[in-house]
A tleap script that builds the chain and sets N, CA, C and O, in Angstrom:
source leaprc.protein.ff14SB
mol = sequence {
  NMET LYS LYS ILE PHE VAL SER VAL LEU ALA
  LEU CYS VAL ALA ALA PHE ALA MET THR GLY
  CYS GLY THR ALA PRO ALA GLY ALA GLU MET
  SER THR GLY SER LEU LEU ALA THR MET LEU
  PRO PHE LEU ILE ILE LEU LEU VAL MET TYR
  VAL MET MET VAL ILE PRO GLU ASN LYS ARG
  LYS LYS LYS ALA GLN GLU MET ARG ASP SER
  ILE GLU VAL GLY ASP LYS ILE THR THR ILE
  GLY GLY MET ILE GLY LYS VAL VAL HIE VAL
  THR SER ASP ARG ILE THR PHE GLU THR GLY
  GLU ASP ARG VAL ARG ILE GLU VAL TYR LYS
  THR ALA VAL ASN ILE ASN GLU GLY LYS GLY
  ALA ASN LYS GLU THR ALA SER ALA ASP GLU
  THR ILE SER CASN
}
set mol.1.N position { 73.043 29.419 31.028 }
set mol.1.CA position { 73.509 28.085 30.740 }
set mol.1.C position { 74.339 28.082 29.462 }
set mol.1.O position { 75.297 27.319 29.332 }
set mol.2.N position { 73.958 28.948 28.515 }
set mol.2.CA position { 74.688 29.016 27.258 }
set mol.2.C position { 76.110 29.511 27.496 }
set mol.2.O position { 77.050 29.039 26.855 }
set mol.3.N position { 76.270 30.465 28.420 }
set mol.3.CA position { 77.603 30.981 28.737 }
set mol.3.C position { 78.471 29.887 29.342 }
set mol.3.O position { 79.663 29.799 29.050 }
set mol.4.N position { 77.870 29.056 30.184 }
set mol.4.CA position { 78.621 27.967 30.801 }
set mol.4.C position { 79.107 26.986 29.736 }
set mol.4.O position { 80.262 26.560 29.749 }
set mol.5.N position { 78.208 26.633 28.814 }
set mol.5.CA position { 78.575 25.698 27.747 }
set mol.5.C position { 79.705 26.253 26.892 }
set mol.5.O position { 80.643 25.527 26.561 }
set mol.6.N position { 79.628 27.525 26.532 }
set mol.6.CA position { 80.653 28.132 25.687 }
set mol.6.C position { 81.988 28.176 26.416 }
set mol.6.O position { 83.025 27.896 25.814 }
set mol.7.N position { 81.984 28.522 27.705 }
set mol.7.CA position { 83.249 28.598 28.440 }
set mol.7.C position { 83.868 27.209 28.629 }
set mol.7.O position { 85.088 27.066 28.546 }
set mol.8.N position { 83.045 26.187 28.881 }
set mol.8.CA position { 83.570 24.825 29.008 }
set mol.8.C position { 84.127 24.348 27.674 }
set mol.8.O position { 85.175 23.704 27.633 }
set mol.9.N position { 83.444 24.655 26.601 }
set mol.9.CA position { 83.924 24.274 25.273 }
set mol.9.C position { 85.254 24.951 24.958 }
set mol.9.O position { 86.159 24.314 24.417 }
set mol.10.N position { 85.380 26.218 25.285 }
set mol.10.CA position { 86.634 26.937 25.053 }
set mol.10.C position { 87.767 26.334 25.887 }
set mol.10.O position { 88.895 26.215 25.409 }
set mol.11.N position { 87.470 25.961 27.115 }
set mol.11.CA position { 88.486 25.339 27.956 }
set mol.11.C position { 88.921 23.997 27.389 }
set mol.11.O position { 90.104 23.661 27.427 }
set mol.12.N position { 87.976 23.232 26.866 }
set mol.12.CA position { 88.307 21.930 26.259 }
set mol.12.C position { 89.217 22.106 25.059 }
set mol.12.O position { 90.206 21.387 24.911 }
set mol.13.N position { 88.888 23.048 24.214 }
set mol.13.CA position { 89.704 23.294 23.025 }
set mol.13.C position { 91.105 23.722 23.433 }
set mol.13.O position { 92.089 23.251 22.862 }
set mol.14.N position { 91.202 24.609 24.415 }
set mol.14.CA position { 92.513 25.061 24.882 }
set mol.14.C position { 93.308 23.913 25.496 }
set mol.14.O position { 94.509 23.793 25.256 }
set mol.15.N position { 92.648 23.073 26.283 }
set mol.15.CA position { 93.352 21.958 26.918 }
set mol.15.C position { 93.848 20.955 25.885 }
set mol.15.O position { 94.970 20.460 25.991 }
set mol.16.N position { 93.023 20.653 24.888 }
set mol.16.CA position { 93.448 19.719 23.844 }
set mol.16.C position { 94.581 20.309 23.010 }
set mol.16.O position { 95.480 19.582 22.587 }
set mol.17.N position { 94.547 21.601 22.773 }
set mol.17.CA position { 95.606 22.236 21.994 }
set mol.17.C position { 96.927 22.200 22.747 }
set mol.17.O position { 97.979 22.009 22.137 }
set mol.18.N position { 96.889 22.381 24.072 }
set mol.18.CA position { 98.120 22.370 24.866 }
set mol.18.C position { 98.729 20.978 24.949 }
set mol.18.O position { 99.952 20.845 24.973 }
set mol.19.N position { 97.914 19.957 24.992 }
set mol.19.CA position { 98.437 18.606 25.168 }
set mol.19.C position { 98.718 17.896 23.857 }
set mol.19.O position { 99.294 16.808 23.863 }
set mol.20.N position { 98.333 18.471 22.756 }
set mol.20.CA position { 98.542 17.801 21.474 }
set mol.20.C position { 97.658 16.592 21.337 }
set mol.20.O position { 97.989 15.663 20.601 }
set mol.21.N position { 96.546 16.582 22.028 }
set mol.21.CA position { 95.555 15.503 22.032 }
set mol.21.C position { 96.083 14.211 22.635 }
set mol.21.O position { 95.313 13.259 22.767 }
set mol.22.N position { 97.345 14.128 23.005 }
set mol.22.CA position { 97.876 12.979 23.733 }
set mol.22.C position { 97.869 11.678 22.962 }
set mol.22.O position { 97.775 10.619 23.583 }
set mol.23.N position { 97.962 11.699 21.655 }
set mol.23.CA position { 97.944 10.446 20.893 }
set mol.23.C position { 99.359 9.905 20.737 }
set mol.23.O position { 100.320 10.661 20.604 }
set mol.24.N position { 99.462 8.607 20.756 }
set mol.24.CA position { 100.754 7.943 20.565 }
set mol.24.C position { 100.770 7.306 19.178 }
set mol.24.O position { 99.721 6.913 18.668 }
set mol.25.N position { 101.946 7.200 18.567 }
set mol.25.CA position { 102.025 6.545 17.255 }
set mol.25.C position { 101.614 5.076 17.354 }
set mol.25.O position { 101.659 4.479 18.430 }
set mol.26.N position { 101.216 4.507 16.228 }
set mol.26.CA position { 100.766 3.115 16.215 }
set mol.26.C position { 101.893 2.198 16.649 }
set mol.26.O position { 103.028 2.332 16.190 }
set mol.27.N position { 101.575 1.263 17.538 }
set mol.27.CA position { 102.565 0.304 18.007 }
set mol.27.C position { 103.367 0.793 19.198 }
set mol.27.O position { 104.072 -0.004 19.815 }
set mol.28.N position { 103.292 2.047 19.541 }
set mol.28.CA position { 104.054 2.579 20.679 }
set mol.28.C position { 103.196 2.526 21.939 }
set mol.28.O position { 101.975 2.674 21.878 }
set mol.29.N position { 103.839 2.314 23.068 }
set mol.29.CA position { 103.115 2.294 24.333 }
set mol.29.C position { 103.027 3.708 24.886 }
set mol.29.O position { 103.920 4.533 24.691 }
set mol.30.N position { 101.923 3.963 25.583 }
set mol.30.CA position { 101.756 5.286 26.190 }
set mol.30.C position { 102.485 5.312 27.526 }
set mol.30.O position { 102.360 4.392 28.335 }
set mol.31.N position { 103.232 6.359 27.741 }
set mol.31.CA position { 103.901 6.512 29.031 }
set mol.31.C position { 102.941 7.159 30.020 }
set mol.31.O position { 101.858 7.613 29.651 }
set mol.32.N position { 103.354 7.193 31.272 }
set mol.32.CA position { 102.517 7.797 32.305 }
set mol.32.C position { 102.306 9.278 32.018 }
set mol.32.O position { 101.225 9.809 32.273 }
set mol.33.N position { 103.314 9.943 31.497 }
set mol.33.CA position { 103.205 11.364 31.178 }
set mol.33.C position { 102.179 11.623 30.090 }
set mol.33.O position { 101.402 12.572 30.194 }
set mol.34.N position { 102.158 10.804 29.052 }
set mol.34.CA position { 101.194 11.013 27.983 }
set mol.34.C position { 99.784 10.623 28.420 }
set mol.34.O position { 98.806 11.178 27.920 }
set mol.35.N position { 99.673 9.672 29.351 }
set mol.35.CA position { 98.377 9.310 29.890 }
set mol.35.C position { 97.806 10.486 30.694 }
set mol.35.O position { 96.621 10.806 30.592 }
set mol.36.N position { 98.663 11.116 31.484 }
set mol.36.CA position { 98.248 12.288 32.251 }
set mol.36.C position { 97.859 13.425 31.311 }
set mol.36.O position { 96.881 14.133 31.549 }
set mol.37.N position { 98.631 13.592 30.249 }
set mol.37.CA position { 98.330 14.639 29.283 }
set mol.37.C position { 96.993 14.377 28.585 }
set mol.37.O position { 96.286 15.320 28.231 }
set mol.38.N position { 96.648 13.119 28.388 }
set mol.38.CA position { 95.372 12.775 27.773 }
set mol.38.C position { 94.214 13.009 28.738 }
set mol.38.O position { 93.149 13.473 28.329 }
set mol.39.N position { 94.415 12.694 30.002 }
set mol.39.CA position { 93.352 12.831 30.992 }
set mol.39.C position { 93.171 14.261 31.495 }
set mol.39.O position { 92.102 14.596 32.004 }
set mol.40.N position { 94.178 15.101 31.367 }
set mol.40.CA position { 94.124 16.459 31.889 }
set mol.40.C position { 92.924 17.264 31.383 }
set mol.40.O position { 92.264 17.910 32.197 }
set mol.41.N position { 92.611 17.259 30.102 }
set mol.41.CA position { 91.445 18.033 29.647 }
set mol.41.C position { 90.130 17.579 30.292 }
set mol.41.O position { 89.275 18.401 30.620 }
set mol.42.N position { 89.983 16.287 30.465 }
set mol.42.CA position { 88.758 15.782 31.081 }
set mol.42.C position { 88.666 16.172 32.552 }
set mol.42.O position { 87.585 16.485 33.050 }
set mol.43.N position { 89.792 16.151 33.239 }
set mol.43.CA position { 89.817 16.576 34.630 }
set mol.43.C position { 89.495 18.060 34.758 }
set mol.43.O position { 88.802 18.477 35.686 }
set mol.44.N position { 90.000 18.850 33.822 }
set mol.44.CA position { 89.712 20.286 33.829 }
set mol.44.C position { 88.222 20.525 33.585 }
set mol.44.O position { 87.616 21.383 34.226 }
set mol.45.N position { 87.641 19.774 32.670 }
set mol.45.CA position { 86.210 19.915 32.384 }
set mol.45.C position { 85.391 19.586 33.634 }
set mol.45.O position { 84.468 20.321 33.981 }
set mol.46.N position { 85.722 18.497 34.301 }
set mol.46.CA position { 85.003 18.117 35.514 }
set mol.46.C position { 85.139 19.176 36.601 }
set mol.46.O position { 84.166 19.490 37.286 }
set mol.47.N position { 86.320 19.718 36.761 }
set mol.47.CA position { 86.540 20.754 37.766 }
set mol.47.C position { 85.724 22.006 37.458 }
set mol.47.O position { 85.108 22.584 38.353 }
set mol.48.N position { 85.720 22.421 36.205 }
set mol.48.CA position { 84.967 23.617 35.807 }
set mol.48.C position { 83.473 23.383 35.999 }
set mol.48.O position { 82.772 24.264 36.497 }
set mol.49.N position { 82.983 22.227 35.617 }
set mol.49.CA position { 81.565 21.932 35.795 }
set mol.49.C position { 81.186 21.937 37.273 }
set mol.49.O position { 80.111 22.416 37.632 }
set mol.50.N position { 82.051 21.414 38.127 }
set mol.50.CA position { 81.786 21.403 39.560 }
set mol.50.C position { 81.720 22.828 40.100 }
set mol.50.O position { 80.804 23.178 40.844 }
set mol.51.N position { 82.693 23.638 39.721 }
set mol.51.CA position { 82.745 25.012 40.220 }
set mol.51.C position { 81.562 25.825 39.716 }
set mol.51.O position { 81.025 26.647 40.459 }
set mol.52.N position { 81.150 25.618 38.489 }
set mol.52.CA position { 80.099 26.459 37.903 }
set mol.52.C position { 78.686 25.964 38.191 }
set mol.52.O position { 77.739 26.743 38.076 }
set mol.53.N position { 78.512 24.709 38.558 }
set mol.53.CA position { 77.159 24.188 38.744 }
set mol.53.C position { 76.880 23.706 40.163 }
set mol.53.O position { 75.847 24.063 40.729 }
set mol.54.N position { 77.738 22.931 40.739 }
set mol.54.CA position { 77.450 22.309 42.028 }
set mol.54.C position { 77.567 23.306 43.174 }
set mol.54.O position { 76.684 23.353 44.030 }
set mol.55.N position { 78.609 24.085 43.213 }
set mol.55.CA position { 78.814 25.024 44.321 }
set mol.55.C position { 77.695 26.067 44.396 }
set mol.55.O position { 77.164 26.276 45.486 }
set mol.56.N position { 77.303 26.739 43.292 }
set mol.56.CA position { 76.195 27.697 43.398 }
set mol.56.C position { 74.873 27.045 43.804 }
set mol.56.O position { 74.080 27.660 44.518 }
set mol.57.N position { 74.625 25.826 43.366 }
set mol.57.CA position { 73.393 25.127 43.740 }
set mol.57.C position { 73.365 24.835 45.239 }
set mol.57.O position { 72.323 24.963 45.881 }
set mol.58.N position { 74.507 24.444 45.792 }
set mol.58.CA position { 74.576 24.194 47.230 }
set mol.58.C position { 74.359 25.478 48.028 }
set mol.58.O position { 73.716 25.453 49.077 }
set mol.59.N position { 74.888 26.595 47.540 }
set mol.59.CA position { 74.675 27.886 48.210 }
set mol.59.C position { 73.199 28.265 48.179 }
set mol.59.O position { 72.667 28.757 49.173 }
set mol.60.N position { 72.534 28.041 47.050 }
set mol.60.CA position { 71.116 28.370 46.927 }
set mol.60.C position { 70.279 27.521 47.886 }
set mol.60.O position { 69.356 28.029 48.523 }
set mol.61.N position { 70.599 26.240 47.986 }
set mol.61.CA position { 69.875 25.347 48.893 }
set mol.61.C position { 70.072 25.763 50.346 }
set mol.61.O position { 69.127 25.739 51.134 }
set mol.62.N position { 71.291 26.142 50.700 }
set mol.62.CA position { 71.578 26.559 52.071 }
set mol.62.C position { 70.817 27.833 52.417 }
set mol.62.O position { 70.283 27.952 53.519 }
set mol.63.N position { 70.761 28.782 51.492 }
set mol.63.CA position { 70.037 30.035 51.713 }
set mol.63.C position { 68.541 29.765 51.876 }
set mol.63.O position { 67.900 30.361 52.742 }
set mol.64.N position { 67.983 28.886 51.067 }
set mol.64.CA position { 66.559 28.549 51.167 }
set mol.64.C position { 66.260 27.866 52.499 }
set mol.64.O position { 65.226 28.138 53.109 }
set mol.65.N position { 67.149 26.985 52.961 }
set mol.65.CA position { 66.944 26.311 54.239 }
set mol.65.C position { 67.003 27.298 55.401 }
set mol.65.O position { 66.227 27.185 56.350 }
set mol.66.N position { 67.913 28.262 55.334 }
set mol.66.CA position { 68.000 29.287 56.376 }
set mol.66.C position { 66.720 30.125 56.408 }
set mol.66.O position { 66.227 30.470 57.482 }
set mol.67.N position { 66.183 30.449 55.225 }
set mol.67.CA position { 64.941 31.215 55.152 }
set mol.67.C position { 63.802 30.434 55.799 }
set mol.67.O position { 63.010 31.002 56.551 }
set mol.68.N position { 63.713 29.153 55.517 }
set mol.68.CA position { 62.631 28.328 56.073 }
set mol.68.C position { 62.792 28.134 57.582 }
set mol.68.O position { 61.801 28.056 58.309 }
set mol.69.N position { 64.030 28.055 58.049 }
set mol.69.CA position { 64.261 27.902 59.479 }
set mol.69.C position { 63.956 29.187 60.254 }
set mol.69.O position { 63.712 29.137 61.459 }
set mol.70.N position { 63.967 30.334 59.574 }
set mol.70.CA position { 63.747 31.614 60.249 }
set mol.70.C position { 62.268 32.024 60.274 }
set mol.70.O position { 61.951 33.125 60.723 }
set mol.71.N position { 61.372 31.175 59.809 }
set mol.71.CA position { 59.946 31.505 59.808 }
set mol.71.C position { 59.436 31.562 61.242 }
set mol.71.O position { 59.670 30.653 62.039 }
set mol.72.N position { 58.734 32.647 61.553 }
set mol.72.CA position { 58.178 32.837 62.895 }
set mol.72.C position { 56.697 33.152 62.780 }
set mol.72.O position { 56.195 33.458 61.698 }
set mol.73.N position { 56.003 33.075 63.910 }
set mol.73.CA position { 54.585 33.431 63.956 }
set mol.73.C position { 54.451 34.911 63.602 }
set mol.73.O position { 55.175 35.756 64.129 }
set mol.74.N position { 53.522 35.209 62.709 }
set mol.74.CA position { 53.289 36.578 62.277 }
set mol.74.C position { 53.904 36.922 60.929 }
set mol.74.O position { 53.573 37.956 60.348 }
set mol.75.N position { 54.789 36.079 60.425 }
set mol.75.CA position { 55.408 36.327 59.121 }
set mol.75.C position { 54.401 36.125 58.001 }
set mol.75.O position { 53.503 35.289 58.099 }
set mol.76.N position { 54.559 36.899 56.938 }
set mol.76.CA position { 53.743 36.719 55.741 }
set mol.76.C position { 54.541 35.847 54.783 }
set mol.76.O position { 55.683 36.165 54.450 }
set mol.77.N position { 53.932 34.735 54.337 }
set mol.77.CA position { 54.631 33.784 53.477 }
set mol.77.C position { 53.858 33.551 52.184 }
set mol.77.O position { 52.661 33.821 52.094 }
set mol.78.N position { 54.570 33.049 51.198 }
set mol.78.CA position { 53.976 32.586 49.945 }
set mol.78.C position { 54.488 31.172 49.710 }
set mol.78.O position { 55.693 30.929 49.773 }
set mol.79.N position { 53.580 30.238 49.440 }
set mol.79.CA position { 53.982 28.850 49.202 }
set mol.79.C position { 54.362 28.659 47.738 }
set mol.79.O position { 54.141 29.542 46.909 }
set mol.80.N position { 54.931 27.505 47.430 }
set mol.80.CA position { 55.301 27.219 46.046 }
set mol.80.C position { 54.063 27.062 45.170 }
set mol.80.O position { 54.153 27.150 43.946 }
set mol.81.N position { 52.908 26.830 45.790 }
set mol.81.CA position { 51.648 26.734 45.053 }
set mol.81.C position { 50.977 28.081 44.844 }
set mol.81.O position { 49.964 28.170 44.150 }
set mol.82.N position { 51.538 29.141 45.444 }
set mol.82.CA position { 51.003 30.484 45.248 }
set mol.82.C position { 50.060 30.961 46.339 }
set mol.82.O position { 49.511 32.057 46.226 }
set mol.83.N position { 49.850 30.175 47.396 }
set mol.83.CA position { 48.984 30.612 48.488 }
set mol.83.C position { 49.751 31.596 49.369 }
set mol.83.O position { 50.926 31.401 49.678 }
set mol.84.N position { 49.045 32.662 49.764 }
set mol.84.CA position { 49.652 33.705 50.581 }
set mol.84.C position { 48.917 33.757 51.906 }
set mol.84.O position { 47.690 33.668 51.945 }
set mol.85.N position { 49.660 33.901 52.987 }
set mol.85.CA position { 49.012 33.974 54.287 }
set mol.85.C position { 49.951 34.400 55.385 }
set mol.85.O position { 51.136 34.650 55.162 }
set mol.86.N position { 49.390 34.477 56.585 }
set mol.86.CA position { 50.113 34.889 57.779 }
set mol.86.C position { 50.303 33.669 58.673 }
set mol.86.O position { 49.339 32.958 58.956 }
set mol.87.N position { 51.527 33.417 59.122 }
set mol.87.CA position { 51.862 32.250 59.936 }
set mol.87.C position { 51.254 32.403 61.324 }
set mol.87.O position { 51.398 33.443 61.967 }
set mol.88.N position { 50.558 31.333 61.785 }
set mol.88.CA position { 49.964 31.348 63.119 }
set mol.88.C position { 50.553 30.280 64.034 }
set mol.88.O position { 50.400 30.370 65.253 }
set mol.89.N position { 51.225 29.270 63.477 }
set mol.89.CA position { 51.824 28.216 64.302 }
set mol.89.C position { 53.011 27.614 63.551 }
set mol.89.O position { 52.948 27.389 62.342 }
set mol.90.N position { 54.100 27.355 64.294 }
set mol.90.CA position { 55.310 26.790 63.696 }
set mol.90.C position { 55.761 25.591 64.525 }
set mol.90.O position { 55.861 25.674 65.749 }
set mol.91.N position { 56.033 24.469 63.843 }
set mol.91.CA position { 56.657 23.311 64.490 }
set mol.91.C position { 57.991 23.067 63.806 }
set mol.91.O position { 58.426 23.883 62.994 }
set mol.92.N position { 58.640 21.967 64.118 }
set mol.92.CA position { 59.970 21.720 63.568 }
set mol.92.C position { 59.963 21.535 62.049 }
set mol.92.O position { 60.897 21.969 61.376 }
set mol.93.N position { 58.921 20.896 61.497 }
set mol.93.CA position { 58.903 20.652 60.060 }
set mol.93.C position { 57.648 21.160 59.356 }
set mol.93.O position { 57.549 21.061 58.133 }
set mol.94.N position { 56.678 21.709 60.114 }
set mol.94.CA position { 55.437 22.191 59.505 }
set mol.94.C position { 55.078 23.584 60.020 }
set mol.94.O position { 55.507 24.008 61.093 }
set mol.95.N position { 54.278 24.275 59.217 }
set mol.95.CA position { 53.744 25.563 59.649 }
set mol.95.C position { 52.249 25.596 59.354 }
set mol.95.O position { 51.766 24.911 58.452 }
set mol.96.N position { 51.531 26.393 60.122 }
set mol.96.CA position { 50.118 26.626 59.877 }
set mol.96.C position { 49.958 28.111 59.613 }
set mol.96.O position { 50.482 28.943 60.355 }
set mol.97.N position { 49.226 28.445 58.543 }
set mol.97.CA position { 49.025 29.862 58.230 }
set mol.97.C position { 47.578 30.123 57.874 }
set mol.97.O position { 46.851 29.227 57.448 }
set mol.98.N position { 47.168 31.393 58.062 }
set mol.98.CA position { 45.808 31.823 57.741 }
set mol.98.C position { 45.814 32.527 56.397 }
set mol.98.O position { 46.760 33.241 56.062 }
set mol.99.N position { 44.752 32.320 55.630 }
set mol.99.CA position { 44.618 33.008 54.351 }
set mol.99.C position { 43.357 33.851 54.356 }
set mol.99.O position { 42.304 33.394 54.800 }
set mol.100.N position { 43.457 35.060 53.873 }
set mol.100.CA position { 42.294 35.921 53.664 }
set mol.100.C position { 41.526 36.297 54.910 }
set mol.100.O position { 41.939 36.011 56.033 }
set mol.101.N position { 40.390 36.949 54.682 }
set mol.101.CA position { 39.556 37.427 55.767 }
set mol.101.C position { 38.744 36.319 56.417 }
set mol.101.O position { 38.332 36.453 57.570 }
set mol.102.N position { 38.508 35.233 55.706 }
set mol.102.CA position { 37.722 34.143 56.280 }
set mol.102.C position { 38.533 33.298 57.259 }
set mol.102.O position { 37.990 32.393 57.894 }
set mol.103.N position { 39.823 33.584 57.384 }
set mol.103.CA position { 40.718 32.968 58.361 }
set mol.103.C position { 40.808 31.452 58.222 }
set mol.103.O position { 40.844 30.735 59.222 }
set mol.104.N position { 40.844 30.979 57.017 }
set mol.104.CA position { 41.036 29.546 56.771 }
set mol.104.C position { 42.479 29.205 57.141 }
set mol.104.O position { 43.411 29.887 56.715 }
set mol.105.N position { 42.657 28.170 57.919 }
set mol.105.CA position { 44.002 27.756 58.335 }
set mol.105.C position { 44.451 26.558 57.510 }
set mol.105.O position { 43.714 25.590 57.327 }
set mol.106.N position { 45.666 26.652 57.025 }
set mol.106.CA position { 46.237 25.595 56.189 }
set mol.106.C position { 47.571 25.182 56.805 }
set mol.106.O position { 48.379 26.031 57.182 }
set mol.107.N position { 47.794 23.874 56.904 }
set mol.107.CA position { 49.052 23.355 57.430 }
set mol.107.C position { 49.858 22.776 56.270 }
set mol.107.O position { 49.353 21.969 55.490 }
set mol.108.N position { 51.117 23.198 56.168 }
set mol.108.CA position { 52.006 22.716 55.105 }
set mol.108.C position { 53.384 22.428 55.706 }
set mol.108.O position { 53.713 22.900 56.794 }
set mol.109.N position { 54.179 21.645 54.978 }
set mol.109.CA position { 55.566 21.434 55.367 }
set mol.109.C position { 56.356 22.702 55.088 }
set mol.109.O position { 56.011 23.465 54.186 }
set mol.110.N position { 57.404 22.929 55.850 }
set mol.110.CA position { 58.237 24.118 55.653 }
set mol.110.C position { 58.865 24.146 54.260 }
set mol.110.O position { 59.132 25.220 53.721 }
set mol.111.N position { 59.100 22.981 53.682 }
set mol.111.CA position { 59.707 22.940 52.360 }
set mol.111.C position { 58.775 23.491 51.283 }
set mol.111.O position { 59.219 23.767 50.168 }
set mol.112.N position { 57.482 23.656 51.601 }
set mol.112.CA position { 56.537 24.204 50.631 }
set mol.112.C position { 56.557 25.730 50.602 }
set mol.112.O position { 55.880 26.336 49.771 }
set mol.113.N position { 57.320 26.363 51.495 }
set mol.113.CA position { 57.387 27.819 51.534 }
set mol.113.C position { 58.388 28.306 50.504 }
set mol.113.O position { 59.529 27.846 50.459 }
set mol.114.N position { 57.948 29.242 49.678 }
set mol.114.CA position { 58.795 29.794 48.638 }
set mol.114.C position { 59.368 31.145 49.045 }
set mol.114.O position { 60.548 31.413 48.816 }
set mol.115.N position { 58.536 32.003 49.651 }
set mol.115.CA position { 58.960 33.351 50.019 }
set mol.115.C position { 58.521 33.628 51.449 }
set mol.115.O position { 57.385 33.346 51.829 }
set mol.116.N position { 59.434 34.181 52.233 }
set mol.116.CA position { 59.117 34.637 53.580 }
set mol.116.C position { 59.322 36.144 53.582 }
set mol.116.O position { 60.456 36.622 53.554 }
set mol.117.N position { 58.217 36.897 53.615 }
set mol.117.CA position { 58.315 38.354 53.551 }
set mol.117.C position { 58.531 38.977 54.918 }
set mol.117.O position { 58.760 40.183 55.009 }
set mol.118.N position { 58.465 38.203 55.966 }
set mol.118.CA position { 58.747 38.696 57.310 }
set mol.118.C position { 57.588 39.451 57.917 }
set mol.118.O position { 56.525 39.587 57.310 }
set mol.119.N position { 57.808 39.943 59.130 }
set mol.119.CA position { 56.754 40.626 59.869 }
set mol.119.C position { 56.468 42.008 59.323 }
set mol.119.O position { 55.347 42.496 59.461 }
set mol.120.N position { 57.441 42.654 58.709 }
set mol.120.CA position { 57.241 43.995 58.165 }
set mol.120.C position { 56.198 44.021 57.068 }
set mol.120.O position { 55.578 45.058 56.833 }
set mol.121.N position { 55.994 42.916 56.400 }
set mol.121.CA position { 55.021 42.856 55.314 }
set mol.121.C position { 53.597 42.884 55.838 }
set mol.121.O position { 52.675 43.218 55.095 }
set mol.122.N position { 53.401 42.541 57.100 }
set mol.122.CA position { 52.059 42.473 57.662 }
set mol.122.C position { 51.575 43.810 58.219 }
set mol.122.O position { 50.418 43.910 58.629 }
set mol.123.N position { 52.422 44.839 58.246 }
set mol.123.CA position { 52.008 46.135 58.769 }
set mol.123.C position { 50.871 46.721 57.938 }
set mol.123.O position { 49.936 47.310 58.482 }
set mol.124.N position { 50.954 46.559 56.625 }
set mol.124.CA position { 49.910 47.100 55.752 }
set mol.124.C position { 48.580 46.405 56.006 }
set mol.124.O position { 47.547 47.068 56.098 }
set mol.125.N position { 48.587 45.087 56.120 }
set mol.125.CA position { 47.345 44.356 56.338 }
set mol.125.C position { 46.804 44.614 57.733 }
set mol.125.O position { 45.590 44.646 57.933 }
set mol.126.N position { 47.695 44.799 58.697 }
set mol.126.CA position { 47.244 45.066 60.072 }
set mol.126.C position { 46.530 46.416 60.117 }
set mol.126.O position { 45.477 46.521 60.746 }
set mol.127.N position { 47.065 47.440 59.475 }
set mol.127.CA position { 46.426 48.750 59.486 }
set mol.127.C position { 45.148 48.720 58.663 }
set mol.127.O position { 44.189 49.416 58.996 }
set mol.128.N position { 45.113 47.926 57.593 }
set mol.128.CA position { 43.913 47.820 56.777 }
set mol.128.C position { 42.806 47.118 57.565 }
set mol.128.O position { 41.639 47.494 57.453 }
set mol.129.N position { 43.154 46.112 58.355 }
set mol.129.CA position { 42.160 45.417 59.178 }
set mol.129.C position { 41.573 46.351 60.233 }
set mol.129.O position { 40.382 46.281 60.537 }
set mol.130.N position { 42.403 47.218 60.785 }
set mol.130.CA position { 41.920 48.154 61.797 }
set mol.130.C position { 40.937 49.147 61.204 }
set mol.130.O position { 39.933 49.482 61.833 }
set mol.131.N position { 41.221 49.619 59.995 }
set mol.131.CA position { 40.322 50.593 59.381 }
set mol.131.C position { 39.019 49.949 58.969 }
set mol.131.O position { 37.978 50.605 59.012 }
set mol.132.N position { 39.036 48.689 58.570 }
set mol.132.CA position { 37.809 48.011 58.175 }
set mol.132.C position { 36.926 47.773 59.391 }
set mol.132.O position { 35.707 47.930 59.315 }
set mol.133.N position { 37.536 47.393 60.516 }
set mol.133.CA position { 36.734 47.092 61.710 }
set mol.133.C position { 36.170 48.361 62.344 }
set mol.133.O position { 35.168 48.286 63.056 }
set mol.134.N position { 36.771 49.506 62.113 }
set mol.134.CA position { 36.270 50.752 62.720 }
set mol.134.C position { 35.065 51.294 62.003 }
set mol.134.O position { 34.530 52.332 62.393 }
savepdb mol mol.pdb
quit
């Protein structure tokens, strides 16, 4: 965040230096050109803030939604509350998963899922369960 602030500040200083701050002498009217020159630094700041903050946030949200939509039965998940379990049922907006050996089932909204480790993560627990039961 500090890098973003410094780069925006540098852009503001450069924009103001190029436009001469856009001030008109006392009693003189501002022309359309000087009005544009005055507004240009602010427009540049808004554009930079949009590019550096809004676009990456939208990409992160889209990636998280794709991860939640790809949850299937058998996946190992971690919720935002830190609960870890294996998915046993999936609906359009909710999932049910089992935790631990006591097989407690918990139903949560898909938005509560933080990490989806996929089916490959369950190979270790599946082999461990087989050795315990033998």
